[in-house]
C-alpha positions in Angstrom: -60.2 98.8 32.7 -59.7 95.3 34.2 -61.6 93.4 31.6 -59.4 95.1 29.1 -56.0 94.2 30.8 -57.7 90.6 31.1 -58.0 90.6 27.3 -54.5 91.7 26.6 -53.0 89.2 29.0 -54.7 86.1 26.8 -53.7 87.6 23.7 -50.2 87.5 24.6 -50.4 83.9 26.2 -52.1 82.8 22.7 -49.2 84.5 20.7 -46.5 82.7 22.9 -48.0 79.3 22.5 -48.2 79.9 18.8 -44.4 80.8 18.7 -43.5 77.4 20.8 -45.2 75.7 18.1 -44.1 77.3 15.2 -40.7 76.8 16.9 -40.9 73.0 17.2 -42.2 72.6 13.6 -39.0 74.0 12.3 -36.9 72.1 14.8 -38.5 68.7 13.5 -38.0 69.9 9.6 -34.3 70.8 10.1 -33.8 67.2 12.2 -35.7 65.4 9.5 -33.6 67.3 6.8 -30.1 66.3 8.7 -31.3 62.9 8.7 -32.1 62.7 4.9 -28.7 64.5 4.1 -26.5 61.9 6.2 -28.4 59.3 4.5 -27.4 60.6 1.1 -23.8 61.2 2.5 -23.5 57.4 3.6 -24.8 56.1 0.2 -22.6 58.5 -1.6 -19.7 57.2 0.0 -20.4 53.7 -0.1 -20.9 54.6 -4.4 -17.3 56.0 -4.1 -15.6 53.2 -2.7 -17.1 50.8 -4.9 -16.2 53.2 -7.9 -12.9 53.4 -6.8 -12.3 49.6 -6.5 -9.3 48.6 -8.5 -10.4 46.4 -11.3 -14.1 47.4 -11.3 -15.8 47.9 -14.5 -18.3 50.2 -12.7 -18.6 53.8 -14.4 -20.0 56.5 -12.7 -23.7 57.6 -13.8 -24.4 54.1 -14.0 -27.7 53.6 -12.6 -27.9 49.7 -11.7 -27.0 47.5 -8.7 -24.7 49.7 -6.1 -22.1 46.7 -6.4 -21.5 45.7 -9.9 -21.3 42.0 -10.6 -17.4 41.6 -11.1 -17.1 43.3 -7.4 -14.1 41.1 -5.8 -13.8 41.8 -2.3 -10.7 43.6 -1.0 -7.9 41.9 0.8 -8.4 40.3 4.7 -7.6 43.0 7.3 -3.7 43.2 8.0 -3.9 42.1 11.5 -6.2 38.8 10.8 -3.4 37.7 7.9 -0.5 38.5 10.2 -2.4 36.1 12.9 -2.6 33.6 10.2 1.1 33.8 9.1 2.1 33.6 12.9 0.3 30.3 13.2 1.6 28.9 10.3 5.0 30.0 11.6 4.5 28.3 15.0 3.5 25.2 13.5 6.6 25.2 11.2 8.4 25.7 14.5 7.3 22.8 16.3 7.8 20.6 13.3 11.3 21.9 13.2 11.8 21.2 16.8 10.6 17.7 16.7 12.2 16.7 13.6 15.8 18.3 15.5 15.0 16.1 18.7 14.3 12.7 16.8 17.5 13.3 14.4 19.7 13.9 18.1 17.9 10.7 19.0 18.8 8.8 16.0 22.5 10.0 16.2 22.8 9.3 20.1 21.1 6.0 19.3 23.8 4.7 16.6 26.7 6.3 18.7 25.5 4.1 21.6 25.2 1.0 19.1 28.7 1.4 17.5 30.4 1.9 21.0 28.3 -1.2 22.5 29.3 -3.1 19.4 33.0 -2.3 19.9 33.3 -2.9 23.4 31.6 -6.2 23.2 33.5 -7.5 19.8 36.6 -9.8 20.0 39.2 -10.8 17.7 37.9 -13.9 15.6 41.3 -15.4 16.1 41.7 -15.0 19.8 38.3 -16.3 20.1 39.3 -19.5 18.0 42.0 -19.8 20.3 40.4 -19.4 23.3 37.9 -22.3 22.0 40.2 -24.8 20.8 41.8 -24.8 24.0 38.8 -25.0 25.9 37.7 -28.2 24.0 41.0 -29.5 24.7 40.4 -29.6 28.2 37.3 -30.8 28.8 38.0 -34.3 30.6 34.8 -36.1 30.2 33.8 -36.1 34.1 30.2 -36.1 33.4 28.4 -38.3 36.0 25.3 -40.3 36.0 25.6 -41.0 32.3 23.5 -43.8 30.7 25.6 -47.2 29.6 25.6 -46.5 26.1 26.6 -43.0 26.1 30.6 -42.7 25.7 32.2 -39.3 25.1 32.7 -39.9 21.9 31.9 -37.8 18.5 30.8 -39.9 15.9 32.5 -39.1 12.2 29.2 -38.6 10.4 27.9 -35.8 8.8 24.5 -35.3 8.9 21.8 -33.3 6.4 18.5 -32.9 5.0 16.5 -32.4 2.0 12.9 -33.3 1.0 14.5 -35.8 -1.5 17.6 -36.9 -2.9 17.2 -34.7 -5.7 19.2 -31.4 -4.5 18.4 -29.4 -7.7 19.7 -25.9 -6.3 23.4 -25.7 -7.7 24.7 -23.8 -4.5 23.5 -26.2 -2.1 25.1 -29.0 -4.0 28.5 -26.8 -4.2 28.2 -26.6 -0.5 27.5 -30.2 0.0 30.7 -30.9 -1.8 32.8 -28.7 0.1 31.7 -31.0 3.0 32.6 -34.3 1.3 36.0 -32.6 0.1 37.2 -31.2 3.9 35.5 -34.2 5.7 36.5 -36.9 3.2 35.0 -40.8 2.9 35.5 -43.0 4.2 37.2 -41.3 7.6 33.8 -39.2 7.5 30.2 -40.8 6.7 27.6 -38.5 5.0 24.0 -39.2 5.3 21.4 -36.9 3.5 18.1 -37.6 5.1 14.9 -37.2 3.5 11.1 -36.5 4.4 10.7 -40.1 3.9 13.9 -41.7 5.8 13.7 -39.3 8.8 9.6 -40.2 9.3 10.9 -43.6 9.2 13.4 -43.1 11.8 10.6 -41.4 14.0 8.4 -44.3 13.2 10.5 -47.2 13.9 12.7 -46.1 17.0 10.8 -43.4 18.5 6.9 -44.0 17.8 5.7 -42.3 20.6 6.5 -38.9 19.2 4.9 -40.0 15.6 1.6 -38.4 16.4 3.3 -35.1 17.0 5.5 -35.3 14.1 2.4 -36.0 11.6 0.7 -32.9 13.5 3.0 -30.1 12.9 1.3 -27.6 10.2 4.7 -27.0 8.5 7.4 -29.2 7.1 10.1 -26.9 8.7 8.9 -28.4 11.9 8.9 -32.0 11.1 12.6 -31.3 9.6 13.3 -29.1 13.2 12.3 -31.8 15.5 13.8 -34.7 13.2 17.2 -33.3 13.7 17.4 -33.4 17.4 16.4 -37.3 17.1 19.2 -38.4 14.6 21.5 -36.2 16.9 20.4 -38.5 19.9 20.0 -41.7 17.9 23.6 -41.5 15.7 25.4 -38.5 17.3 27.8 -37.2 14.8 27.7 -33.4 13.3 24.4 -31.7 11.7 24.7 -29.2 8.9 22.3 -27.4 6.8 22.5 -27.6 3.4 23.1 -23.7 3.0 26.1 -24.1 5.6 29.6 -24.3 4.0 32.6 -25.4 5.9 35.9 -23.4 5.3 37.9 -26.0 6.4 38.2 -28.9 8.6 37.1 -27.9 11.7 36.5 -31.0 13.7 39.2 -30.3 16.4 36.8 -27.5 17.3 34.3 -29.6 18.4 33.8 -31.2 21.9 33.4 -35.0 22.1 31.7 -35.3 25.3 28.6 -33.0 24.9 26.2 -31.4 22.6 27.6 -28.1 20.6 25.1 -25.8 19.3 26.1 -22.7 16.8 25.9 -19.4 18.5 23.4 -17.2 16.8 24.8 -13.6 15.1 21.5 -12.3 15.8 21.3 -11.9 19.0 17.9 -9.9 19.3 16.3 -12.8 18.1 18.0 -15.8 19.8 21.2 -17.2 21.4 21.7 -20.2 19.6 20.4 -21.9 16.6 19.8 -25.3 14.8 21.9 -24.7 11.4 25.1 -26.7 12.8 25.2 -29.0 15.8 27.1 -31.5 16.9 26.7 -34.5 19.7 27.6 -37.8 21.3 25.3 -40.8 20.8 22.5 -40.7 23.1 23.1 -37.6 25.1 20.8 -37.1 27.8 20.7 -33.3 27.1 18.4 -34.3 23.9 16.2 -36.3 26.4 15.2 -33.0 27.9 14.7 -31.5 24.8 12.0 -34.3 23.9 10.2 -33.1 26.7 10.4 -29.4 25.6 9.3 -30.4 22.2 6.0 -31.7 23.6 5.6 -28.8 26.2 6.1 -26.4 23.1 4.2 -28.4 20.3 1.3 -25.6 20.0 3.9 -22.5 19.7 5.0 -20.7 17.1 7.1 -22.2 14.9 10.4 -20.6 16.1 9.2 -21.3 19.7 8.1 -25.0 19.0 10.9 -26.4 17.2 13.5 -23.7 15.6 16.2 -21.7 17.5 13.6 -20.0 20.4 12.8 -23.7 21.0 16.7 -24.6 21.3 17.0 -21.5 23.8 14.5 -22.6 26.2 16.2 -25.9 26.1 19.3 -24.4 27.2 17.7 -22.5 29.6 15.9 -25.4 31.3 18.5 -28.0 31.1 20.6 -29.1 33.6 23.1 -31.3 30.9 25.9 -29.0 30.1 26.5 -27.7 26.1 29.1 -25.8 23.9 28.3 -23.0 22.1 30.1 -22.5 18.9 31.6 -18.9 18.7 30.0 -17.1 15.9 33.1 -15.1 15.3 34.2 -18.7 13.7 31.3 -20.4 12.6 28.7 -17.9 11.8 28.9 -14.1 10.8 26.1 -12.4 9.5 26.1 -12.7 5.5 25.9 -8.9 5.1 25.9 -7.8 1.5 25.2 -11.2 0.1 22.1 -10.7 -1.7 22.0 -13.4 -4.3 20.9 -16.7 -2.3 18.1 -14.9 0.4 14.5 -13.8 0.1 13.8 -10.2 0.4 12.9 -10.4 4.1 15.6 -12.0 5.3 17.8 -9.5 3.6 15.5 -6.9 5.2 15.7 -8.6 8.6 19.6 -8.7 8.9 20.6 -5.9 6.7 18.8 -3.5 8.7 18.5 -4.8 12.6 21.9 -6.9 12.0 23.6 -3.4 11.4 21.5 -1.2 13.9 20.8 -3.4 16.8 23.0 -2.8 19.9 25.2 -6.3 19.9 28.2 -8.0 20.0 29.3 -8.1 16.3 30.7 -11.6 15.2 33.1 -10.4 12.4 33.4 -9.4 8.7 31.6 -11.5 6.7 33.7 -10.9 3.7 37.1 -11.3 5.6 38.0 -15.3 5.5 40.6 -14.6 8.6 39.9 -17.2 11.4 36.3 -18.2 9.7 35.8 -21.8 10.2 32.5 -22.0 8.0 29.8 -19.7 7.1 26.0 -19.8 7.0 24.6 -18.3 3.9 21.1 -18.2 5.4 19.0 -18.6 2.9 15.9 -19.3 4.7 14.4 -21.8 2.5 11.7 -22.2 5.0 10.1 -19.1 4.3 8.7 -20.4 1.6 6.6 -23.1 3.3 5.7 -20.7 6.5 5.9 -17.2 5.4 7.4 -14.6 7.8 4.1 -14.0 9.9 3.4 -17.6 10.4 6.8 -18.5 11.5 6.3 -16.2 14.1 2.9 -15.8 15.4 1.4 -19.5 14.6 
């Protein structure tokens, strides 16, 4: 009986092993079937999405490509769109804030400018009376003066042009005003030309002739010649675009140099468009030294208004400033006789720069003269070379 029992046990083990193998094969079949069904399901869903896409020409049963040729991607994710909109909103907000800050600063600047100008601006008639009183009290007590110097203002009106043929009708009109208000023979009128002023330098101030001839621009020769004319002859110098409105000889001091105050105080303090001087005033001796030391500077600093500022600042000799309220107001609104750059310069900076105002140009009250500021020299130099070369 023992061999029969062993055979039965072996048969049972073989049957159990066969059952396990069959079970494992069935499991593999089920897994493979599940994978196939999942793959088909995913493919079917994708095809369904494509078929349902708005505007697609794909039709069910189409055996072509899964994605039709006219397929258009769907809109971007709402979160991404929201992020982009938020970024644009932030950018616009920053621009708006910056614009508001700049506008506020501009308003504050304009308020400060108008307030500063109002505080520092005087009644032109008050200024005229004060200037006249001051000039009348000067007692000519200057010491160590040269023997040829006298506290007298020769009645000579000096003007300049390149030749004796002044073609500009406005210049001729204003020149006629000088002769009408300061009539001959009481006053002598001299029109200096390029030729006659060089002759003056050559004959009496030969040491300066090489500097004079070496200037780059005609305006530099004209500027420097004015100072020698004032020293040599004395009297009054006026640009051809300066128009007298009345005889103001009594407003000029007799014992010292007078320089017209500039209305463009952001640029210079005085100008050389209107000057008066006794003969041989030592003020000009120092000016001649400054001409040499500033010879290589740009035009304005070498011979023009900035040169005069340097001369005044370093000069021990006195001078008198002719107030701009009475002698030179900014010609705002006068556009007929000035080049564009001059108009831009005075119409913009003359209005917004914080400085005292010299009065309303169109109001003739207590105006003794007006400088039309035609700036004809810009045709020779140009703005860039006037300032930087």
